[in-house]
N, C-alpha and C positions, 0 to 999 in steps of 0.2 A: 384571600385564597386565590382569587382570580389574577392578582398582581403576581403572586409567587409563580403561578403557572406561566404567565407570560415571560417572566425573568428566567425561568427554567428553559422554556423554549427557545428564547433569544441566546441564552448560553450555549445551548446545544447547536444552534445554527452557527455560532461564531467559533466553533471549536475545529472545524475541518474533521477529517478523519484518516486513521492510519490503522491497518490490520494485517496480521500474518497468521495464516492457517496452514495446518500440516496433515498429512495423512500417510499411513503405512499400508493401507488396504488396497491390494492390487489384484484381487480375485486369484490369487495363486500364480499370476503371471510374473516372469522374471523381467525386471526393468534394466538391470545392469549385471555384470559379471559378479559383482559384490552381493553378498546375502544381506547387507544392511543398507537399505535404500529408503529415504523418506521424501515425498514430494512437498515442496514448500510453495505456497502462493501468497504473495504480498500485494497490497494496494495502498496508495496514498492519494488523497484528493483535496482540493481546496479551491477558494474563490479568489480571483486576482482582479486588480484594477488595471484595465487594459490588459495585455497578456504578460505584463513584466513585474507589477507591484503586487506582492502578496497581501492580501487582506485577512482571509480566513484560511489558516493552514494549521495542520496538526502541531501543537505546541512542542511535543517531544522530538518531533522529526525536523522541523524547520521549514523546508521548501518542498514543493511538489515537483520533483525531477528524477531522472533515472538514477543518479547517484544515491538519493535518499532511499529509493525503493530497493535497489540492489543491496545497499548497506543493511537494511531491515532484514532482507531475506538471508544474507550470509551471516548476520549477527544471530539469527534463530538457529541457523545450521550449526554454528560453533556452540551455542548454548545447549543444543541437543547432543553434542558430542561428536558430530562429524567433522571430518578434516578436509573435505573438498565438495565442490558442487559442479553438476554436469547439466548440459541442456538448458543453460540459462537463456531466457527469452524475456522481452520487455514490450509492453504496448503503451503508447502514450497517446492521450486524447486531450485535445484543447478545443472548447466550444464556446462561441460567443453567446452570452445570455441576452437574446434579442431585445426584450422590452427595456433593458437597462442602459443600453448603448455603450457603456464602458466596462461592464463586468464580463469576466471569462471564467468558466468552469475548467479546471485542469485535473487530470488524473493520470497516474502512472501505475501499471500493474507489472509485477514480475513473477515468473514461474521458474523453477529450477528442481532438480533432484539432488539431494544431499546424500553423500556416500562416504562410507568408512573404508 
């Protein structure tokens, strides 16, 4: 049992992470001239050897970069039936994991409004 838990934890640590969340709750406020607006927030992160060689990245997405994050958000908007996005913003983080000397944590977040 202990070995199974160790393997499960190791697999989770080697998977990286990518997620997309949405909301239509704006407390009755107008966000856009359109009546159909949904806010989309996406995040992708991973571990890199030096800042360039991907070691642990989300399998489905590939790399931790702006293209990947924007593609995730716009793909979600299209899947929800929206035909354009507005107010697209990204935030990139790259942090050296100090005790390792060679590993970097990279994360990209994207935020936008999907509009019909």
